[in-house]
C-alpha positions as CSV (number, residue, x, y, z in Angstrom):
1,X,110.7,21.2,59.0
2,X,109.6,20.8,62.7
3,X,106.7,18.3,62.5
4,X,106.1,18.4,66.2
5,X,104.9,22.1,65.8
6,X,102.0,20.9,63.7
7,X,100.8,17.9,65.8
8,X,98.5,20.2,68.2
9,X,97.1,21.8,65.1
10,X,96.3,18.4,63.5
11,X,94.7,17.1,66.7
12,X,92.4,20.2,66.9
13,X,91.4,19.7,63.3
14,X,90.6,16.1,63.9
15,X,88.5,16.8,67.0
16,X,86.6,19.5,65.1
17,X,85.8,17.0,62.4
18,X,84.6,14.4,64.8
19,X,82.4,17.0,66.7
20,X,80.8,18.3,63.5
21,X,77.0,18.3,63.8
22,X,75.1,15.6,61.9
23,X,73.7,16.7,58.6
24,X,70.6,14.9,57.1
25,X,70.3,14.0,53.4
26,X,66.6,15.2,53.0
27,X,64.5,13.3,55.5
28,X,67.2,10.6,56.1
29,X,70.7,10.4,57.9
30,X,73.5,7.9,57.8
31,X,74.7,6.8,61.2
32,X,78.2,7.6,62.1
33,X,80.6,6.2,64.8
34,X,79.4,7.5,68.2
35,X,75.9,8.5,67.2
36,X,72.9,7.5,69.5
37,X,69.2,8.0,69.0
38,X,69.1,10.4,71.9
39,X,71.8,12.6,70.4
40,X,70.3,12.4,66.9
41,X,67.0,13.3,68.3
42,X,68.4,16.4,70.0
43,X,70.3,17.3,66.8
44,X,67.3,17.2,64.6
45,X,64.6,18.5,67.0
46,X,62.8,15.3,67.8
47,X,62.7,12.9,70.7
48,X,64.6,9.6,70.4
49,X,61.2,7.8,70.9
50,X,59.9,9.4,67.6
51,X,63.1,8.3,65.8
52,X,62.6,4.8,67.1
53,X,58.9,4.7,66.0
54,X,59.6,6.2,62.5
55,X,62.5,3.6,62.0
56,X,60.6,0.6,63.6
57,X,63.3,-0.1,66.0
58,X,62.7,-2.7,68.6
59,X,65.5,-1.3,70.9
60,X,65.7,2.5,70.8
61,X,69.6,2.3,70.9
62,X,69.8,-0.5,68.2
63,X,71.7,1.5,65.6
64,X,75.0,0.9,63.9
65,X,77.4,2.7,61.6
66,X,76.2,3.0,58.1
67,X,72.6,2.6,59.0
68,X,70.2,5.0,57.3
69,X,67.6,6.5,59.6
70,X,64.6,8.6,59.0
71,X,65.1,11.8,61.1
72,X,62.0,13.7,60.0
73,X,58.3,12.7,60.3
74,X,57.0,10.6,57.5
75,X,54.5,12.3,55.2
76,X,51.5,10.8,57.1
77,X,52.6,12.5,60.3
78,X,52.9,15.9,58.8
79,X,49.2,16.7,58.9
80,X,49.7,19.7,61.4
81,X,52.5,21.8,60.0
82,X,51.6,24.6,62.4
83,X,53.0,22.5,65.3
84,X,56.6,23.4,66.0
85,X,59.3,22.0,68.4
86,X,58.5,24.7,70.7
87,X,55.0,23.4,71.0
88,X,56.2,19.8,71.5
89,X,58.5,20.9,74.2
90,X,56.0,22.9,76.1
91,X,55.5,21.9,79.7
92,X,52.7,19.4,80.3
93,X,49.5,21.0,81.6
94,X,46.7,19.0,83.1
95,X,43.5,19.5,81.1
96,X,40.5,20.7,83.0
97,X,38.2,17.9,84.2
98,X,35.4,17.4,81.8
99,X,32.2,15.6,82.4
100,X,32.4,12.2,80.7
101,X,30.3,11.9,77.6
102,X,27.5,9.4,77.8
103,X,27.9,7.1,74.9
104,X,24.9,5.6,73.3
105,X,24.7,1.8,73.8
106,X,25.5,-0.4,70.9
107,X,22.4,-1.4,69.0
108,X,20.9,-4.8,70.0
109,X,21.4,-7.6,67.5
110,X,18.5,-7.8,65.0
111,X,17.6,-10.4,62.3
112,X,15.6,-7.8,60.4
113,X,18.5,-6.9,58.0
114,X,19.7,-10.4,57.9
115,X,16.2,-11.6,56.8
116,X,16.5,-9.5,53.7
117,X,19.6,-11.4,52.4
118,X,19.4,-14.7,50.4
119,X,21.4,-17.0,52.8
120,X,22.3,-20.5,51.9
121,X,23.7,-23.5,53.9
122,X,27.5,-23.1,54.0
123,X,28.2,-26.8,53.9
124,X,26.4,-30.2,53.6
125,X,26.2,-32.3,56.7
126,X,24.4,-33.1,59.8
127,X,23.2,-30.1,61.9
128,X,24.1,-30.3,65.6
129,X,23.9,-27.9,68.5
130,X,27.3,-26.5,69.7
131,X,28.4,-27.7,73.0
132,X,30.1,-24.4,73.9
133,X,27.8,-22.2,75.8
134,X,30.0,-19.1,74.8
135,X,29.1,-19.8,71.2
136,X,25.7,-19.0,69.6
137,X,26.1,-20.6,66.2
138,X,25.7,-24.0,64.8
139,X,27.9,-27.0,64.1
140,X,27.7,-28.8,60.7
141,X,29.4,-32.2,60.9
142,X,30.9,-33.6,57.7
143,X,34.0,-35.2,56.2
144,X,37.6,-33.9,56.0
145,X,38.1,-31.8,52.8
146,X,34.5,-31.3,51.8
147,X,33.6,-27.8,50.5
148,X,32.7,-24.8,52.7
149,X,30.8,-22.1,50.8
150,X,30.1,-18.5,51.5
151,X,26.6,-18.4,52.8
152,X,26.0,-15.0,51.1
153,X,28.0,-12.5,49.0
154,X,30.4,-10.3,50.8
155,X,34.1,-9.3,51.6
156,X,36.6,-11.4,53.6
157,X,37.7,-9.4,56.5
158,X,39.6,-12.2,58.3
159,X,41.2,-15.3,57.2
160,X,43.6,-17.1,59.5
161,X,44.3,-18.9,62.7
162,X,44.9,-16.2,65.2
163,X,41.9,-16.7,67.4
164,X,42.1,-19.4,69.9
165,X,39.5,-22.2,69.8
166,X,38.3,-21.5,66.2
167,X,41.2,-23.0,64.3
168,X,41.4,-21.9,60.7
169,X,38.7,-19.4,60.5
170,X,37.1,-17.0,58.0
171,X,35.0,-14.0,58.5
172,X,32.9,-12.4,55.7
173,X,31.3,-9.0,56.0
174,X,28.0,-8.7,54.2
175,X,26.9,-5.2,55.3
176,X,27.9,-2.6,57.8
177,X,26.4,-4.7,60.6
178,X,26.3,-8.2,59.3
179,X,29.1,-10.8,59.5
180,X,29.2,-14.6,59.0
181,X,31.9,-16.9,60.6
182,X,33.3,-20.1,59.4
183,X,35.6,-22.0,61.8
184,X,37.7,-25.3,62.2
185,X,38.6,-25.5,58.5
186,X,41.2,-27.7,57.2
187,X,42.4,-25.1,54.6
188,X,41.5,-21.6,53.6
189,X,41.0,-20.8,50.0
190,X,40.4,-17.0,50.1
191,X,42.5,-14.0,51.3
192,X,41.6,-11.0,53.4
193,X,40.1,-8.2,51.3
194,X,38.8,-10.6,48.7
195,X,35.2,-10.3,47.5
196,X,33.3,-13.6,47.4
197,X,30.0,-14.6,45.8
198,X,27.2,-16.5,47.4
199,X,28.0,-20.2,47.0
200,X,31.7,-19.7,46.2
201,X,33.9,-22.2,47.9
202,X,36.0,-20.4,50.6
203,X,37.5,-23.4,52.5
204,X,37.7,-27.2,53.1
205,X,36.1,-28.6,56.2
206,X,38.5,-29.9,58.9
207,X,39.1,-30.3,62.6
208,X,41.5,-27.6,63.5
209,X,40.9,-26.7,67.2
210,X,38.1,-29.3,67.3
211,X,37.8,-32.9,68.3
212,X,35.6,-33.8,65.4
213,X,35.4,-32.8,61.7
214,X,32.9,-30.0,61.4
215,X,32.1,-26.5,60.4
216,X,31.1,-24.0,63.0
217,X,28.9,-21.3,61.4
218,X,27.8,-18.0,62.9
219,X,25.7,-14.9,61.7
220,X,26.5,-11.8,63.7
221,X,24.7,-8.6,63.8
222,X,26.3,-5.6,65.3
223,X,29.0,-7.9,66.6
224,X,26.6,-10.3,68.4
225,X,25.5,-13.7,67.2
226,X,22.0,-14.3,66.2
227,X,20.3,-17.7,65.5
228,X,21.3,-18.6,61.9
229,X,18.8,-21.5,61.5
230,X,15.6,-19.4,60.8
231,X,17.5,-17.4,58.2
232,X,18.7,-20.6,56.2
233,X,16.6,-22.5,53.7
234,X,14.7,-25.4,55.2
235,X,16.5,-28.7,54.6
236,X,15.0,-31.0,52.0
237,X,12.9,-33.8,53.6
């Protein structure tokens, strides 16, 4: 048997196997040797940017053999089935210039709605004016670890240390327009999305991003601070 006669045939078969188009398993595809996002995007009718987004890749070429990739849009992105690849690949056309819409200015901060709520002091301590002109709330000085309470019932929309200058901070939403802010806490005792009651302990007083131990407290209406003192009960003499 002349084996050399069959070598070209074997080489052709091997090359054909290597050049076989990628086949997805439903919405997903397992990466093979030589695959790139650009090539896979062309094969499945999407851009490599879309594949990178669906698979949360920090580098659009960061794929390796055996990796399972989503090669079709996730269910949330399929809200318009009428759009086809032909539509996506259509040449860009500059939209006709339109007159800019005049947006209504945001409503001015008002204490009218805030006055209808039953506010309480968020902590015990000495009231002092804040020294930061950019802040419109109040400082309540105290001791490390003393309780910080929700000044009114609501839902926690922020709990963390991601805003510079406020330290460990909590934001509670009381209505569509009203928020209260609690900053510089030593520790946070609630989570985002949690519903809290009036007077419930939400934190411990501290000095994060502050030179002294205190609670910085704000009430905001339509995103802008309003003076909280008239809304709080009068201190006992």
